[in-house]
All heavy atoms as an XYZ file, in Angstrom:
843
protein
N       0.835     -1.184      0.000
C       0.000      0.000      0.000
C       0.875      1.240      0.000
O       1.827      1.321      0.730
C      -0.850      0.053      1.262
C      -1.892     -0.992      1.405
S      -3.468     -0.192      1.296
C      -4.253     -1.348      0.250
N       0.502      2.176     -0.761
C       1.216      3.436     -0.736
C       0.496      4.378      0.204
O      -0.673      4.219      0.483
C       1.272      4.048     -2.152
O      -0.062      4.227     -2.597
C       2.060      3.163     -3.096
N       1.227      5.360      0.714
C       0.609      6.340      1.589
C       0.691      6.000      3.060
O       0.238      6.753      3.889
N       1.225      4.863      3.404
C       1.385      4.495      4.804
C       2.842      4.670      5.179
O       3.730      4.282      4.443
C       0.968      3.047      5.063
C      -0.512      2.856      5.003
C      -1.109      2.316      3.885
C      -1.309      3.234      6.067
C      -2.463      2.151      3.837
C      -2.665      3.063      6.025
C      -3.254      2.533      4.902
N       3.101      5.215      6.357
C       4.459      5.500      6.781
C       5.193      4.257      7.260
O       6.405      4.241      7.295
C       4.459      6.569      7.873
O       3.692      6.124      8.968
N       4.468      3.216      7.645
C       5.128      2.011      8.119
C       4.191      0.820      7.974
O       2.979      0.984      7.890
C       5.516      2.171      9.584
O       4.362      2.161     10.391
N       4.762     -0.388      7.974
C       3.900     -1.572      7.940
C       2.960     -1.626      9.146
O       1.846     -2.112      9.047
C       4.893     -2.733      7.975
C       6.165     -2.176      7.446
C       6.167     -0.728      7.878
N       3.401     -1.113     10.290
C       2.557     -1.099     11.479
C       1.290     -0.282     11.249
O       0.207     -0.674     11.674
C       3.331     -0.534     12.658
O       2.502     -0.439     13.786
N       1.402      0.850     10.558
C       0.227      1.676     10.266
C      -0.757      0.917      9.395
O      -1.966      0.958      9.615
C       0.640      2.964      9.556
O       1.399      3.767     10.400
N      -0.259      0.202      8.405
C      -1.124     -0.571      7.532
C      -1.828     -1.654      8.331
O      -3.019     -1.871      8.171
C      -0.320     -1.189      6.384
C      -1.214     -1.877      5.421
C      -1.860     -1.321      4.352
C      -1.616     -3.253      5.439
N      -2.629     -2.257      3.724
C      -2.491     -3.462      4.368
C      -1.315     -4.325      6.263
C      -3.066     -4.685      4.097
C      -1.897     -5.548      5.978
C      -2.750     -5.723      4.916
N      -1.087     -2.340      9.201
C      -1.681     -3.398     10.020
C      -2.776     -2.849     10.914
O      -3.835     -3.453     11.058
C      -0.614     -4.087     10.872
S       0.447     -5.173      9.923
N      -2.546     -1.693     11.529
C      -3.554     -1.088     12.398
C      -4.817     -0.770     11.605
O      -5.922     -1.029     12.061
C      -3.016      0.178     13.052
C      -1.999     -0.090     14.131
C      -1.479      1.211     14.695
C      -0.376      0.970     15.701
N       0.196      2.226     16.190
N      -4.655     -0.208     10.409
C      -5.801      0.119      9.584
C      -6.556     -1.142      9.214
O      -7.780     -1.184      9.277
C      -5.373      0.865      8.323
C      -6.501      1.150      7.336
C      -7.564      2.003      7.991
C      -5.953      1.824      6.111
N      -5.848     -2.179      8.853
C      -6.507     -3.425      8.486
C      -7.309     -3.975      9.655
O      -8.457     -4.390      9.492
C      -5.482     -4.457      8.015
C      -6.062     -5.817      7.636
C      -7.076     -5.683      6.505
C      -4.948     -6.761      7.254
N      -6.751     -3.949     10.850
C      -7.464     -4.477     12.008
C      -8.707     -3.649     12.301
O      -9.770     -4.197     12.573
C      -6.551     -4.545     13.248
C      -7.345     -4.928     14.473
C      -5.451     -5.556     13.012
N      -8.597     -2.324     12.235
C      -9.775     -1.478     12.445
C     -10.838     -1.841     11.413
O     -12.008     -2.041     11.748
C      -9.414      0.017     12.368
C     -10.670      0.866     12.291
C      -8.569      0.422     13.561
N     -10.435     -1.965     10.177
C     -11.378     -2.313      9.126
C     -11.989     -3.684      9.378
O     -13.190     -3.886      9.197
C     -10.687     -2.282      7.765
N     -11.190     -4.618      9.807
C     -11.675     -5.971     10.073
C     -12.739     -5.979     11.161
O     -13.774     -6.615     11.034
C     -10.514     -6.877     10.487
C      -9.455     -7.141      9.432
C      -8.305     -7.940     10.045
C     -10.030     -7.867      8.256
N     -12.477     -5.281     12.232
C     -13.432     -5.274     13.342
C     -14.692     -4.520     12.961
O     -15.793     -4.946     13.286
C     -12.804     -4.688     14.610
C     -11.756     -5.653     15.114
C     -13.857     -4.456     15.678
C     -11.033     -5.196     16.323
N     -14.545     -3.415     12.260
C     -15.720     -2.654     11.836
C     -16.653     -3.555     11.048
O     -17.855     -3.595     11.299
C     -15.306     -1.419     11.000
C     -16.492     -0.817     10.295
C     -14.631     -0.379     11.888
N     -16.112     -4.303     10.130
C     -16.945     -5.190      9.325
C     -17.459     -6.350     10.154
O     -18.610     -6.742     10.046
C     -16.151     -5.712      8.112
C     -16.909     -6.817      7.413
C     -15.896     -4.568      7.145
N     -16.628     -6.901     10.996
C     -16.981     -8.111     11.723
C     -18.183     -7.953     12.625
O     -18.980     -8.871     12.755
C     -15.794     -8.574     12.551
N     -18.352     -6.827     13.243
C     -19.414     -6.680     14.218
C     -20.726     -6.191     13.620
O     -21.682     -5.991     14.338
C     -18.986     -5.764     15.380
C     -17.824     -6.370     16.108
C     -18.684     -4.375     14.905
N     -20.786     -6.077     12.337
C     -22.001     -5.562     11.722
C     -23.060     -6.617     11.453
O     -24.151     -6.282     11.032
C     -21.663     -4.847     10.408
C     -20.908     -3.557     10.618
C     -20.607     -2.915      9.282
C     -21.697     -2.600     11.472
N     -22.749     -7.861     11.666
C     -23.699     -8.933     11.431
C     -24.247     -8.898     10.016
O     -25.438     -9.087      9.782
C     -24.864     -8.883     12.407
C     -24.477     -9.023     13.839
C     -25.670     -8.978     14.736
O     -26.307     -7.920     14.801
O     -25.961     -9.996     15.375
N     -23.387     -8.668      9.030
C     -23.816     -8.664      7.640
C     -24.154    -10.101      7.254
O     -23.303    -10.968      7.315
C     -22.711     -8.106      6.713
C     -23.133     -8.170      5.268
C     -22.358     -6.682      7.112
N     -25.394    -10.380      6.883
C     -25.755    -11.752      6.578
C     -25.195    -12.198      5.235
O     -25.235    -11.467      4.259
C     -27.292    -11.720      6.538
C     -27.636    -10.321      6.216
C     -26.526     -9.463      6.778
N     -24.665    -13.406      5.209
C     -24.216    -14.017      3.961
C     -24.013    -15.498      4.215
O     -23.502    -15.885      5.256
C     -22.918    -13.373      3.491
N     -24.400    -16.274      3.272
C     -24.226    -17.716      3.416
C     -22.765    -18.079      3.217
O     -22.083    -17.493      2.386
C     -25.093    -18.428      2.382
N     -22.300    -19.057      3.988
C     -20.935    -19.528      3.814
C     -20.780    -20.023      2.397
O     -21.649    -20.669      1.844
C     -20.631    -20.650      4.798
C     -20.424    -20.166      6.185
C     -19.254    -20.901      6.793
C     -19.039    -20.428      8.198
N     -17.933    -19.577      8.349
N     -19.634    -19.701      1.799
C     -19.360    -20.143      0.448
C     -20.017    -19.277     -0.607
O     -19.915    -19.553     -1.786
N     -20.749    -18.241     -0.202
C     -21.451    -17.399     -1.150
C     -20.524    -16.398     -1.833
O     -20.934    -15.737     -2.771
C     -22.588    -16.662     -0.454
N     -19.297    -16.313     -1.367
C     -18.364    -15.349     -1.932
C     -17.010    -16.038     -2.119
O     -16.583    -16.812     -1.266
C     -18.260    -14.085     -1.046
C     -17.442    -13.013     -1.726
C     -17.779    -14.402      0.338
C     -17.594    -11.640     -1.097
N     -16.376    -15.761     -3.237
C     -15.115    -16.435     -3.559
C     -13.946    -15.790     -2.814
O     -14.036    -14.639     -2.381
C     -14.855    -16.362     -5.061
O     -14.479    -15.043     -5.430
N     -12.833    -16.518     -2.693
C     -11.639    -15.931     -2.061
C     -11.167    -14.658     -2.764
O     -10.759    -13.709     -2.103
C     -10.597    -17.044     -2.163
C     -11.406    -18.304     -2.187
C     -12.645    -17.942     -2.972
N     -11.269    -14.606     -4.074
C     -10.841    -13.392     -4.780
C     -11.791    -12.230     -4.499
O     -11.365    -11.081     -4.392
C     -10.705    -13.634     -6.286
O     -11.953    -13.986     -6.846
N     -13.080    -12.524     -4.357
C     -14.035    -11.471     -3.997
C     -13.765    -10.972     -2.585
O     -13.855     -9.770     -2.316
C     -15.472    -11.982     -4.110
C     -15.931    -12.215     -5.534
C     -17.260    -12.932     -5.578
O     -17.466    -13.927     -4.881
N     -18.168    -12.433     -6.407
N     -13.432    -11.889     -1.674
C     -13.102    -11.490     -0.301
C     -11.887    -10.565     -0.296
O     -11.880     -9.543      0.386
C     -12.813    -12.706      0.571
S     -14.284    -13.500      1.258
N     -10.871    -10.943     -1.039
C      -9.656    -10.124     -1.095
C      -9.974     -8.726     -1.622
O      -9.481     -7.727     -1.095
C      -8.610    -10.801     -1.969
C      -7.282    -10.112     -1.942
C      -6.220    -10.887     -2.688
C      -4.900    -10.151     -2.597
N      -3.816    -10.901     -3.213
N     -10.823     -8.645     -2.622
C     -11.215     -7.344     -3.168
C     -12.022     -6.541     -2.146
O     -11.818     -5.336     -2.000
C     -12.013     -7.525     -4.458
C     -12.484     -6.235     -5.081
C     -11.365     -5.307     -5.564
O     -10.177     -5.678     -5.547
O     -11.692     -4.173     -5.963
N     -12.918     -7.195     -1.419
C     -13.676     -6.492     -0.383
C     -12.751     -5.947      0.699
O     -12.936     -4.833      1.167
C     -14.734     -7.412      0.228
C     -15.920     -7.619     -0.671
C     -17.096     -8.261      0.017
O     -17.079     -8.436      1.247
O     -18.058     -8.578     -0.694
N     -11.752     -6.721      1.092
C     -10.785     -6.258      2.090
C     -10.049     -5.027      1.575
O      -9.899     -4.034      2.291
C      -9.782     -7.357      2.430
C     -10.358     -8.478      3.227
C      -9.387     -9.634      3.416
O      -8.289     -9.634      2.871
N      -9.796    -10.614      4.189
N      -9.609     -5.081      0.314
C      -8.877     -3.948     -0.282
C      -9.746     -2.696     -0.306
O      -9.313     -1.612      0.092
C      -8.412     -4.308     -1.693
C      -7.534     -3.231     -2.332
C      -7.279     -3.510     -3.801
N      -8.479     -3.344     -4.611
C      -8.995     -2.161     -4.967
N      -8.416     -1.041     -4.579
N     -10.076     -2.094     -5.699
N     -10.982     -2.836     -0.756
C     -11.889     -1.687     -0.825
C     -12.169     -1.111      0.558
O     -12.202      0.103      0.737
C     -13.199     -2.092     -1.509
C     -13.085     -2.402     -3.001
C     -14.373     -3.045     -3.504
C     -12.742     -1.152     -3.795
N     -12.357     -1.988      1.531
C     -12.624     -1.540      2.898
C     -11.444     -0.749      3.457
O     -11.616      0.334      4.031
C     -12.939     -2.730      3.798
C     -13.270     -2.383      5.245
C     -14.609     -1.667      5.323
C     -13.294     -3.643      6.081
N     -10.249     -1.262      3.282
C      -9.056     -0.567      3.770
C      -8.937      0.801      3.096
O      -8.680      1.809      3.755
C      -7.787     -1.417      3.555
C      -6.529     -0.602      3.783
C      -7.810     -2.627      4.479
N      -9.159      0.862      1.787
C      -9.056      2.133      1.074
C     -10.108      3.136      1.532
O      -9.814      4.316      1.720
C      -9.153      1.915     -0.433
C      -7.903      1.297     -1.006
O      -6.827      1.366     -0.419
N      -8.038      0.661     -2.153
N     -11.348      2.690      1.717
C     -12.429      3.604      2.103
C     -12.335      4.071      3.554
O     -12.790      5.150      3.886
C     -13.791      2.950      1.870
C     -14.148      2.786      0.427
C     -14.302      4.114     -0.287
O     -14.822      5.089      0.249
N     -13.825      4.161     -1.512
N     -11.767      3.239      4.425
C     -11.766      3.545      5.858
C     -10.381      3.934      6.375
O     -10.136      3.911      7.586
C     -12.332      2.357      6.633
S     -14.050      1.996      6.199
N      -9.493      4.309      5.510
C      -8.110      4.656      5.860
C      -8.021      5.711      6.966
O      -7.186      5.614      7.860
C      -7.398      5.148      4.602
C      -5.943      5.418      4.793
C      -5.277      5.720      3.480
N      -5.171      4.454      2.762
C      -5.123      4.343      1.452
N      -5.185      5.408      0.696
N      -5.019      3.173      0.886
N      -8.868      6.719      6.965
C      -8.779      7.819      7.933
C      -9.099      7.376      9.363
O      -8.671      8.014     10.315
C      -9.703      8.960      7.529
N      -9.815      6.273      9.516
C     -10.197      5.810     10.849
C      -8.957      5.481     11.685
O      -8.938      5.689     12.891
C     -11.159      4.602     10.757
C     -11.449      4.016     12.124
C     -12.457      5.034     10.088
N      -7.889      5.009     11.050
C      -6.684      4.634     11.785
C      -6.059      5.818     12.507
O      -5.476      5.668     13.574
C      -5.646      3.956     10.848
C      -4.526      3.306     11.644
C      -5.063      4.936      9.876
C      -4.942      2.204     12.540
N      -6.220      7.011     11.956
C      -5.650      8.194     12.595
C      -6.585      8.785     13.639
O      -6.311      9.843     14.193
C      -5.304      9.240     11.533
O      -6.475      9.691     10.893
N      -7.680      8.090     13.911
C      -8.609      8.567     14.931
C      -9.753      9.386     14.377
O     -10.583      9.874     15.134
N      -9.818      9.525     13.062
C     -10.903     10.282     12.445
C     -12.202      9.493     12.490
O     -12.196      8.279     12.661
C     -10.564     10.596     10.983
O      -9.440     11.428     10.911
N     -13.293     10.201     12.313
C     -14.584      9.537     12.220
C     -14.709      8.858     10.870
O     -14.088      9.274      9.895
C     -15.714     10.552     12.383
C     -15.760     11.113     13.776
O     -15.345     10.479     14.732
N     -16.264     12.328     13.898
N     -15.536      7.838     10.810
C     -15.784      7.139      9.554
C     -16.515      8.072      8.599
O     -17.472      8.740      8.978
C     -16.612      5.890      9.806
N     -16.057      8.103      7.364
C     -16.694      8.924      6.328
C     -17.952      8.209      5.828
O     -18.131      7.001      6.061
C     -15.737      9.106      5.154
O     -15.535      7.861      4.493
N     -18.821      8.935      5.121
C     -19.989      8.256      4.534
C     -19.571      7.097      3.614
O     -20.215      6.049      3.618
C     -20.699      9.368      3.763
C     -20.335     10.613      4.505
C     -18.896     10.393      4.934
N     -18.501      7.274      2.856
C     -18.029      6.204      1.966
C     -17.543      5.000      2.773
O     -17.791      3.845      2.397
C     -16.921      6.718      1.055
N     -16.862      5.243      3.882
C     -16.414      4.167      4.756
C     -17.626      3.437      5.335
O     -17.676      2.200      5.328
C     -15.524      4.714      5.869
S     -15.011      3.486      7.100
N     -18.590      4.177      5.819
C     -19.790      3.548      6.386
C     -20.500      2.684      5.348
O     -20.933      1.573      5.650
C     -20.746      4.606      6.932
S     -20.208      5.346      8.488
N     -20.597      3.169      4.136
C     -21.247      2.391      3.084
C     -20.472      1.106      2.816
O     -21.045      0.026      2.694
C     -21.384      3.202      1.796
C     -21.977      2.428      0.645
C     -23.355      1.835      0.935
O     -24.117      2.371      1.730
N     -23.666      0.715      0.313
N     -19.159      1.197      2.761
C     -18.327      0.023      2.518
C     -18.485     -0.973      3.664
O     -18.572     -2.176      3.445
C     -16.869      0.454      2.342
C     -15.862     -0.648      2.197
C     -16.139     -1.703      1.174
N     -16.593     -1.245     -0.109
C     -17.134     -2.072     -1.030
N     -17.259     -3.355     -0.805
N     -17.547     -1.598     -2.177
N     -18.545     -0.475      4.891
C     -18.728     -1.333      6.064
C     -20.047     -2.099      5.939
O     -20.117     -3.282      6.268
C     -18.693     -0.485      7.347
C     -19.273     -1.222      8.532
C     -17.267     -0.041      7.639
N     -21.066     -1.445      5.446
C     -22.380     -2.084      5.348
C     -22.429     -3.218      4.322
O     -23.251     -4.121      4.448
C     -23.442     -1.043      5.014
C     -23.741     -0.115      6.160
C     -24.845      0.877      5.790
N     -24.948      1.881      6.810
C     -24.532      3.148      6.680
N     -23.986      3.557      5.544
N     -24.653      3.986      7.672
N     -21.603     -3.180      3.295
C     -21.704     -4.175      2.220
C     -20.619     -5.247      2.252
O     -20.709     -6.227      1.532
C     -21.729     -3.501      0.829
C     -22.929     -2.572      0.701
C     -20.431     -2.774      0.532
N     -19.616     -5.094      3.088
C     -18.536     -6.073      3.145
C     -18.970     -7.278      3.971
O     -19.580     -7.143      5.022
C     -17.266     -5.440      3.742
O     -16.882     -4.342      2.903
C     -16.126     -6.431      3.796
N     -18.638     -8.452      3.490
C     -19.005     -9.706      4.168
C     -18.069     -9.958      5.344
O     -16.862    -10.053      5.165
C     -18.919    -10.871      3.191
C     -19.904    -10.794      2.092
N     -19.687    -10.048      0.955
C     -21.133    -11.346      1.960
C     -20.732    -10.158      0.158
N     -21.627    -10.942      0.740
N     -18.636    -10.146      6.537
C     -17.803    -10.349      7.729
C     -16.990    -11.629      7.650
O     -15.895    -11.707      8.187
C     -18.633    -10.295      9.004
C     -19.648    -11.382      9.133
C     -20.955    -11.323      8.759
C     -19.441    -12.688      9.654
N     -21.570    -12.523      9.013
C     -20.658    -13.382      9.562
C     -18.342    -13.340     10.193
C     -20.811    -14.692      9.980
C     -18.497    -14.655     10.622
C     -19.720    -15.305     10.499
N     -17.494    -12.647      6.982
C     -16.745    -13.903      6.911
C     -15.479    -13.787      6.077
O     -14.614    -14.668      6.126
C     -17.632    -15.062      6.432
C     -18.102    -14.951      5.006
C     -19.426    -14.230      4.858
O     -19.820    -13.470      5.753
O     -20.082    -14.421      3.830
N     -15.347    -12.697      5.336
C     -14.108    -12.431      4.603
C     -13.063    -11.811      5.531
O     -11.882    -11.819      5.226
C     -14.358    -11.457      3.452
S     -15.332    -12.145      2.115
N     -13.504    -11.227      6.601
C     -12.643    -10.423      7.453
C     -12.189    -11.155      8.708
O     -11.008    -11.199      9.031
C     -13.392     -9.133      7.858
C     -13.869     -8.365      6.614
C     -12.550     -8.261      8.749
C     -12.798     -7.962      5.646
N     -13.087    -11.742      9.442
C     -12.754    -12.305     10.753
C     -11.622    -13.323     10.754
O     -10.818    -13.321     11.685
C     -13.996    -12.877     11.411
S     -15.125    -11.590     11.983
N     -11.508    -14.189      9.758
C     -10.398    -15.144      9.793
C      -9.016    -14.480      9.809
O      -8.044    -15.095     10.223
C     -10.598    -15.979      8.524
C     -12.061    -15.891      8.252
C     -12.437    -14.492      8.665
N      -8.931    -13.234      9.399
C      -7.652    -12.526      9.358
C      -7.281    -11.834     10.662
O      -6.195    -11.285     10.790
C      -7.678    -11.471      8.244
O      -7.932    -12.079      7.009
N      -8.182    -11.815     11.624
C      -7.924    -11.106     12.879
C      -7.137    -12.018     13.827
O      -7.698    -12.824     14.553
C      -9.221    -10.605     13.541
C      -8.906     -9.853     14.828
C      -9.998     -9.717     12.590
N      -5.834    -11.872     13.784
C      -4.940    -12.647     14.639
C      -4.717    -11.885     15.947
O      -4.993    -10.681     16.027
C      -3.580    -12.844     13.947
O      -2.969    -11.557     13.785
C      -3.732    -13.528     12.598
N      -4.189    -12.552     16.971
C      -3.889    -11.836     18.213
C      -2.941    -10.657     17.990
O      -3.107     -9.604     18.596
C      -3.246    -12.902     19.104
C      -3.844    -14.175     18.616
C      -3.986    -13.995     17.115
N      -1.962    -10.812     17.105
C      -1.010     -9.733     16.824
C      -1.726     -8.520     16.226
O      -1.483     -7.384     16.646
C       0.077    -10.233     15.879
C       1.163     -9.232     15.623
C       2.261     -9.826     14.755
C       3.354     -8.804     14.482
N       4.436     -9.379     13.681
N      -2.603     -8.743     15.280
C      -3.347     -7.635     14.687
C      -4.323     -7.032     15.697
O      -4.466     -5.817     15.781
C      -4.111     -8.101     13.446
C      -3.298     -8.425     12.221
C      -4.194     -8.974     11.122
C      -2.524     -7.217     11.715
N      -4.979     -7.879     16.460
C      -5.963     -7.393     17.435
C      -5.335     -6.474     18.475
O      -5.984     -5.553     18.966
C      -6.642     -8.578     18.110
N      -4.074     -6.717     18.814
C      -3.394     -5.911     19.824
C      -3.117     -4.489     19.347
O      -2.793     -3.619     20.155
C      -2.082     -6.588     20.224
N      -3.280     -4.229     18.066
C      -2.922     -2.930     17.511
C      -4.046     -1.908     17.496
O      -3.828     -0.770     17.121
C      -2.403     -3.110     16.069
C      -1.145     -3.948     15.920
C      -0.845     -4.161     14.441
C       0.036     -3.298     16.624
N      -5.253     -2.286     17.877
C      -6.361     -1.351     17.734
C      -7.009     -0.981     19.056
O      -6.846     -1.651     20.051
C      -7.446     -1.901     16.800
C      -8.102     -3.105     17.438
C      -6.913     -2.237     15.441
C      -9.478     -3.318     16.952
N      -7.779      0.074     18.990
C      -8.587      0.530     20.110
C     -10.021      0.071     19.837
O     -10.724      0.672     19.026
C      -8.507      2.053     20.216
C      -9.349      2.612     21.331
O     -10.371      2.045     21.718
N      -8.936      3.748     21.849
N     -10.432     -0.997     20.477
C     -11.746     -1.577     20.221
C     -12.856     -0.572     20.523
O     -13.832     -0.469     19.791
C     -11.940     -2.889     21.009
C     -13.355     -3.418     20.851
C     -10.932     -3.928     20.556
N     -12.712      0.200     21.583
C     -13.726      1.198     21.945
C     -13.946      2.221     20.840
O     -15.089      2.547     20.504
N     -12.855      2.720     20.286
C     -12.968      3.696     19.180
C     -13.641      3.046     17.976
O     -14.490      3.653     17.319
C     -11.583      4.228     18.796
C     -11.594      5.110     17.594
N     -12.112      6.386     17.609
C     -11.165      4.890     16.331
C     -12.003      6.916     16.404
N     -11.431      6.026     15.610
N     -13.259      1.817     17.693
C     -13.828      1.113     16.548
C     -15.330      0.936     16.720
O     -16.105      1.169     15.786
C     -13.143     -0.252     16.369
O     -11.740     -0.038     16.197
C     -13.693     -0.992     15.172
N     -15.759      0.566     17.903
C     -17.190      0.399     18.169
C     -17.926      1.721     17.996
O     -19.002      1.773     17.405
C     -17.413     -0.194     19.568
C     -16.942     -1.653     19.578
C     -18.881     -0.081     19.995
C     -16.887     -2.291     20.938
N     -17.347      2.808     18.466
C     -17.970      4.129     18.284
C     -18.130      4.465     16.812
O     -19.134      5.049     16.408
C     -17.148      5.203     18.992
C     -17.301      5.166     20.488
C     -16.482      6.238     21.152
C     -16.596      6.118     22.661
N     -15.763      7.073     23.361
N     -17.147      4.099     15.999
C     -17.234      4.373     14.568
C     -18.346      3.554     13.920
O     -19.074      4.040     13.062
C     -15.893      4.099     13.875
C     -14.786      5.036     14.293
C     -15.219      6.489     14.203
O     -15.570      6.977     13.137
N     -15.239      7.172     15.332
N     -18.487      2.318     14.334
C     -19.553      1.467     13.809
C     -20.913      2.060     14.163
O     -21.799      2.167     13.322
C     -19.422      0.037     14.362
C     -18.145     -0.607     13.835
C     -20.648     -0.799     14.018
C     -17.734     -1.847     14.589
N     -21.049      2.478     15.419
C     -22.315      3.077     15.851
C     -22.577      4.392     15.126
O     -23.722      4.708     14.817
C     -22.310      3.242     17.356
C     -22.394      1.886     18.056
C     -22.181      1.934     19.558
O     -21.727      2.973     20.089
O     -22.466      0.907     20.209
N     -21.531      5.132     14.816
C     -21.686      6.371     14.061
C     -22.183      6.100     12.639
O     -22.797      6.964     12.015
C     -20.362      7.138     14.011
N     -21.947      4.901     12.167
C     -22.444      4.504     10.844
C     -23.886      4.011     10.906
O     -24.436      3.568      9.901
C     -21.547      3.407     10.252
S     -19.911      3.983      9.741
N     -24.486      4.080     12.096
C     -25.877      3.706     12.232
C     -26.104      2.234     12.507
O     -27.217      1.734     12.344
N     -25.077      1.532     12.924
C     -25.201      0.107     13.218
C     -24.979     -0.140     14.697
O     -24.257      0.590     15.356
C     -24.154     -0.687     12.431
C     -24.200     -0.512     10.929
C     -25.529     -0.914     10.301
N     -25.872     -2.285     10.554
C     -25.930     -3.217      9.634
N     -25.648     -2.925      8.383
N     -26.268     -4.443      9.952
N     -25.615     -1.177     15.226
C     -25.365     -1.542     16.615
C     -24.286     -2.618     16.650
O     -24.093     -3.348     15.689
C     -26.641     -2.035     17.280
O     -27.114     -3.177     16.613
N     -23.604     -2.694     17.760
C     -22.534     -3.667     17.932
C     -23.003     -4.741     18.903
O     -23.300     -4.453     20.054
C     -21.254     -2.987     18.468
C     -20.156     -4.011     18.684
C     -20.800     -1.891     17.506
N     -23.078     -5.984     18.433
C     -23.518     -7.050     19.333
C     -22.527     -7.252     20.474
O     -21.313     -7.217     20.260
C     -23.549     -8.291     18.441
C     -23.413     -7.808     17.051
C     -22.792     -6.460     17.104
N     -23.036     -7.465     21.658
C     -22.167     -7.761     22.807
C     -21.623     -9.177     22.649
O     -22.318    -10.070     22.173
C     -22.942     -7.638     24.099
C     -23.386     -6.202     24.387
C     -24.125     -6.069     25.692
N     -23.371     -6.551     26.834
C     -22.432     -5.840     27.483
N     -22.154     -4.627     27.077
N     -21.802     -6.363     28.519
N     -20.366     -9.329     23.028
C     -19.712    -10.644     23.031
C     -19.604    -11.284     21.632
O     -19.542    -12.487     21.504
C     -20.395    -11.617     23.986
C     -20.568    -11.078     25.393
C     -19.245    -10.803     26.040
C     -19.459    -10.323     27.475
N     -18.272     -9.773     28.072
N     -19.571    -10.445     20.581
C     -19.406    -10.952     19.218
C     -17.946    -11.357     19.028
O     -17.040    -10.591     19.326
C     -19.794     -9.880     18.201
C     -19.692    -10.350     16.786
C     -20.727    -11.072     16.213
C     -18.583    -10.053     16.009
C     -20.656    -11.490     14.901
C     -18.490    -10.493     14.703
C     -19.529    -11.212     14.150
N     -17.705    -12.556     18.532
C     -16.353    -13.054     18.323
C     -15.970    -12.896     16.865
O     -16.666    -13.362     15.975
C     -16.258    -14.521     18.733
C     -14.876    -15.095     18.530
C     -14.384    -15.721     19.812
C     -13.056    -16.401     19.634
N     -11.922    -15.526     19.734
N     -14.829    -12.234     16.655
C     -14.285    -12.044     15.309
C     -12.805    -12.337     15.379
O     -12.031    -11.556     15.938
C     -14.528    -10.626     14.826
S     -13.859    -10.308     13.175
N     -12.398    -13.470     14.858
C     -11.001    -13.856     14.977
C     -10.629    -13.929     16.447
O     -11.294    -14.588     17.228
N      -9.575    -13.209     16.824
C      -9.119    -13.258     18.210
C      -9.713    -12.146     19.080
O      -9.286    -11.952     20.201
C      -7.596    -13.195     18.251
O      -7.169    -11.966     17.730
N     -10.701    -11.439     18.581
C     -11.316    -10.334     19.335
C     -12.762    -10.702     19.674
O     -13.488    -11.237     18.861
C     -11.303     -9.030     18.515
C      -9.879     -8.550     18.340
C     -12.153     -7.969     19.170
C      -9.737     -7.332     17.477
N     -13.145    -10.392     20.896
C     -14.540    -10.494     21.316
C     -14.937     -9.117     21.809
O     -14.256     -8.525     22.644
C     -14.711    -11.538     22.446
O     -14.226    -12.801     21.972
C     -16.160    -11.649     22.866
N     -16.034     -8.595     21.262
C     -16.459     -7.256     21.652
C     -16.955     -7.264     23.097
O     -17.444     -8.286     23.580
C     -17.557     -6.711     20.724
O     -18.687     -7.569     20.787
C     -17.066     -6.581     19.313
N     -16.823     -6.110     23.778
C     -17.265     -6.037     25.181
C     -18.775     -6.171     25.302
O     -19.505     -5.964     24.420
C     -16.811     -4.663     25.649
C     -16.201     -3.970     24.490
C     -16.231     -4.906     23.327
């Protein structure tokens, strides 16, 4: 990715994006989306929600992307190392700012929401 000052910044953005999508309860049947489609959804999500990593609020474009991305494409990528890089509270606030509720105790990879 261009525009990131370090690999750590990219990882933080990816984790924020992963959690934002994961807690939205976007319905989709398993196997309904191909691995290449998942990879593209991840790329689009990271691009649309880039500002969230710096503590900014989610933009309308980011919120829209969050609403359409399949959570099953995202959660398998949330490792303990990636999970340690984000502020879950801030991420939840951004999701709620997009008009979505965050389920309590939702498990996404190595993260469980409060």
